[in-house]
Residue, then its C-alpha position, 0 to 999 in steps of 0.5 A: m499500499r502506498l500513502v499520500l498525506l495531503s499537507g495544505g491549509s492557510g492557517k487562519r483558524l489557529w491565528p496567531l500562531s498559524n499563518d500563511a506560512r505555518s499552517k496548524q499541522f506545524l504548530r509545536v504544542l503537543e507532547n510526544h513520548q519524550e515529553r517534548l513539544s512536537s507538531m501534529v505533522q511530526r506526531v502523524y509521521g512518528q505513528l506511520c513509523e510505528v506501524g511501518l508505513a512511513g517508507s511507503t509514504v509521500i507528502a503532496t503540498g505547496r511550495s510554501q510548505v516545503e521548507m517547514l516540512q524539511n525542518q520538522l521531518g527532515r529531508d528524506v521524506p519524498l515531497i510532491v510539490e504543487p507549482e501552484r494551488r489548485d485544490t485536492f483533485p490536482a494534488i492527488a492526480l500529480a501524486a498518483s503520477y509520481l508514484y506510477t512513473r517515479t517509484g515503479a508502483s504498479l497499476d494494481d497497487v492500492v493508494a490511501v489518501l489522508p490528511v496530514d494532521p488527524y489526532v488519532d491513536t496509532a491504531f487508526f493507521r493499522r486500520i487504514q492498512d485494512l482498506e487494501k483487503l477491502l478493495d480487493r474483496t468488493n472490487a469497489d471504485l473507492a474505499l473510504m474509512g469513517v469514524k463511528p460517531t460518539y455524539p451527534s456532531e454538527k461539525y463533521g460530514y457524514i457517510v451514509p449507508v445504503k441500509k443496514e447490513n451485517h458486514d464489517y463495512i457499508q455500502v455508501d449511498h451518499f454524503t451529508e455535510k455538517p447536518e443539524e443536531e436532530q438530523a445528525r441523530k437520525l444518521i447515527a441511527e442509520s449507522a452513518l459514519w463521520n467522514c474523516g477524509v481518508f480514502a483509497f483506490k487502486l492506482d489504475y483507477m486514477i491513472s485511467k482518468f488522465a486520458a479522459l482529461n487529455l493529460p499526460v501520465h508521466y510526472d515530469e510532463l504532467l508537472k509542466q502542464f499542471n495548470r491544465l488540471p481542473k481546479i476542483s476538489f477530489d470529492y467533486a471531481v471523483v467521489e461523487k461520480a464514483k458508482n461503487i463506494v464502500a467504507l470501513p468503520y473505525d471505532g477508535f479515538w479520532k479528533d479534528l484539532g482544527t479550533w483553539s477549543t479543540l486544541t487545547e483539550e489535548m495539550a499536556t499543559n496549560q502553559i507554553g512559554k513565559g507568563i503566569i496563570s493565576q489559580d482562579s483562572e480555571n481551564t485557561h490556556l497560555i501559549n506565548e512565543l515571545d520572550l515577553p511575560v504574559t500574565v493572566l488574572g481571573i479569566s476562566n474558560a479562555v485561550v491566550a495565544v501570543s506570537p510575532d504575528g499578534i495577540l489573541v484573547s478569546d473565550k474558548e467556545q468562541s474561538p472558532r469565530i477567529k477565521e471569520v473575524m480575521k477575514g480581510f486581515d492581511q499581513r506578512p508572516m512574522y515567523e517562519e521555519r525553513h530547512w536550515g532553521s527559522y526567522r522571527v521578524l522583530d520590527y518592520t518600519s516604512y519611511e514613505k518620505d525617503e521611499e525606504e523600508v527597514l526590517t529587523k529579523k532574528i535568524k536561528i541556523k541549525p548546526g551543519e545547516n546553511i543558508s543558500y548562496h544567493c543575492h537581492h536586487m532591492r536591499q542591502e542587509v547587515w548581519t550581526v552574529v550574537k551566538g554561534c560560530g560559522q563560515y561566511a561566503a561572499n562573492g567567491v570568498i569564504r571566511p570564519i564568522k563569530p559572535g560580535d562580527v558585523v557584516i554588511v552585504p550590499a545589493e547584488t552580492m552573492h552570499a551565504i552562511k553556514a553554522d558550525d554551532p547553533m547560530e543566531l543573528i540579528e539581520v537588518q534589511i534596508g531597501s526599497q521594497l522588502i519582499e521575500e520574492d527579491i532574491k536570486r539563487k545560485y547554490m543550495k548546498w555548502e559543498e557547491i559553494v566551497e567548490n566555486c569559491s576561488f579563495i578561502r581565508s582561514 
C-alpha cells in the first residue's frame, strides 16, 4: 500500500500562531513520548513509522510548506510539490502520476490518501491498511474510512450507508455535510459514519482518468501542464461520480484539532512560554512564543495565544469565530521555519518620505546547515552575529565568522552563511521593497559553494 498525505491549509483558524507560512499542522504544542513539544505532522509521521508505513509515504504539498516540512521531518521524506494551489484533485492526480512513473508502483497497487494532521491513536493507521483488503474483496471504485460517531456532531460530514447490513463495512449511498443536531441523530441511527477524509483506490482507477482529461501520465510532463488540471476538489471530481463506494468503520479515538478549543483539550500543559496563570483562572491556556512575560488574572475558559504575528484573547467556545473575524486582515508572516532553521520578524518600519523600508529579523541556523548562496536586488543587509561560530561566503570568498562580527551585504552581492554551532544573528534589511521574492539563488548546498569559491581565507 502507498500513502499520500495532503499538507495544505492557509493558517487562519489558529491565528496568531498559524499564518500563511505556518499552518496548524506545524504548531509545536503537543507533547511526544519524550515529553518534548511536537507538531501534528511530526506526531502523524512518528505513528506511521511505528506501523511500518513511513517508507511507502509521500507528502503532497505546496511550495510554501516545503521548507517547513523539511525542518520538522528532515529531507528524506519524499515531497510532491504542486507548482500552484489548485485544490485536492490536482494534488492527488500529481501524486498518483509520481507513484506510477517515479517509484515503480503498479496499476494494481492501492493508494490511500489522508490529511496530514489527524489526531488519532496509532491503531487508526493500522486500520487504514485494511482498506487494501477491502478493495480486493469488493472491487469497489473507492474505499473510505469513517469514524463511528460518539455524539451527534454538527461539525463533521457523514458517510450514509445504503441500508443496515451485517458486514464489517458499509456500502455508501450518499454524503451529508454538517447536518443539524436532530438530523445527525437520525443519521447515526442509520449507521452513518463521520467522514474523516481518508479514502483509497487502486492506482489504475486514478491513472485511467488522465486519458479522459487529455493529460500526460508521466510525472515530469504533468508537472509542466499542471495548470491544465481542473481546479476542483477530489470529492467533486471523483467521489461524487464513483458508482461503487464502500466504507470501513473505525471505532477508535479520532479528533479534528481545528480550533483553539479542541486543540487546547489535547495539550499536556496549560502553559507554554513565559507567563503566569492565576489559580482562579480555570480551564485557561496560555501559549506564548515571545520573550515577554504574559500574565492572566481571573479569566476562566479562555485561550491566550501570543506570537510575532499578534495576540489573541478569546473565550474558548467563541474561538472558532477567529477565521471569520480575521477575514480581510492581511500581513506578511512574522515567523517562518526553513530547512536550515527559523526566523522571527522583530520590527518593520516604512519611511514613505525616503521611499525606504527597514525590516529587522532574528535568525536561527541549525548546526551544519546553511543559507543558500544568493543575492538581492532591492536591498542591502547588515548581519550581527550574537551566538555561534560559522563560515560566511561573499562573492567567491569564504571566511570564519563569530559572535560580535558585523557583516554588511550590499545589494547584488552573492552571499551565504553556514553554522558550525547553533547560530543566531540579527539581520537588518534596508531597501526600497522588502519582499521574499527579491532573491536570486545560485547554490543550495554548502559543498557547491565551497567548490565554486576561488579563495578561502582561514
